[in-house]
PLY file of the C-alpha trace (Angstrom):
ply
format ascii 1.0
element vertex 64
property float x
property float y
property float z
element edge 63
property int vertex1
property int vertex2
end_header
107.63 175.83 314.51
110.49 177.36 316.45
110.53 178.52 320.06
113.27 180.56 321.67
113.29 181.14 325.40
115.58 182.79 327.92
115.68 181.42 331.45
117.32 182.86 334.54
117.73 180.44 337.45
115.17 178.14 335.87
112.55 180.88 335.43
111.49 181.78 331.89
111.81 185.54 331.50
111.32 185.76 327.72
109.79 183.34 325.23
108.95 183.76 321.58
107.51 181.26 319.06
106.93 181.34 315.33
105.42 179.03 312.75
106.29 178.84 309.06
103.33 180.13 307.05
104.99 179.85 303.62
103.21 177.60 301.16
104.84 175.66 298.34
108.09 173.92 297.57
111.42 174.68 299.24
113.73 176.76 297.06
117.32 177.60 298.02
116.92 181.39 297.64
113.31 181.62 298.80
112.36 183.84 301.71
110.01 182.01 304.05
107.49 183.87 306.17
107.02 183.06 309.84
104.07 184.19 311.96
105.29 185.15 315.42
103.12 184.55 318.49
102.70 188.35 318.70
100.94 188.32 315.32
103.75 189.95 313.36
105.35 188.27 310.35
109.10 187.96 309.80
110.97 186.72 306.75
113.92 184.34 306.75
115.93 182.40 304.17
116.07 178.72 305.25
119.52 178.38 303.69
120.81 180.80 306.39
120.02 178.28 309.15
118.21 178.31 312.47
120.43 180.69 314.45
119.66 183.80 312.36
115.95 182.96 312.67
116.30 182.63 316.45
118.01 186.04 316.54
115.15 187.56 314.53
112.70 186.10 317.04
114.67 187.56 319.94
114.70 190.94 318.19
110.88 191.01 318.42
111.06 191.08 322.24
110.78 194.56 323.71
112.33 194.79 327.17
110.33 196.71 329.73
0 1
1 2
2 3
3 4
4 5
5 6
6 7
7 8
8 9
9 10
10 11
11 12
12 13
13 14
14 15
15 16
16 17
17 18
18 19
19 20
20 21
21 22
22 23
23 24
24 25
25 26
26 27
27 28
28 29
29 30
30 31
31 32
32 33
33 34
34 35
35 36
36 37
37 38
38 39
39 40
40 41
41 42
42 43
43 44
44 45
45 46
46 47
47 48
48 49
49 50
50 51
51 52
52 53
53 54
54 55
55 56
56 57
57 58
58 59
59 60
60 61
61 62
62 63
């Protein structure tokens, strides 16, 4: 599970979480699927690291 949050002066203004829903063995080129707390599913290659996944999570936030 990964959670990304943005705080301003100690107040959380945005927060997004996702859990890996991919089954099976880890493979270097495999795209894993993550279910976001909004219900949508995003794909990410684990070999790319955590920062690109965090950016994808932030991209799911729609500012009002």
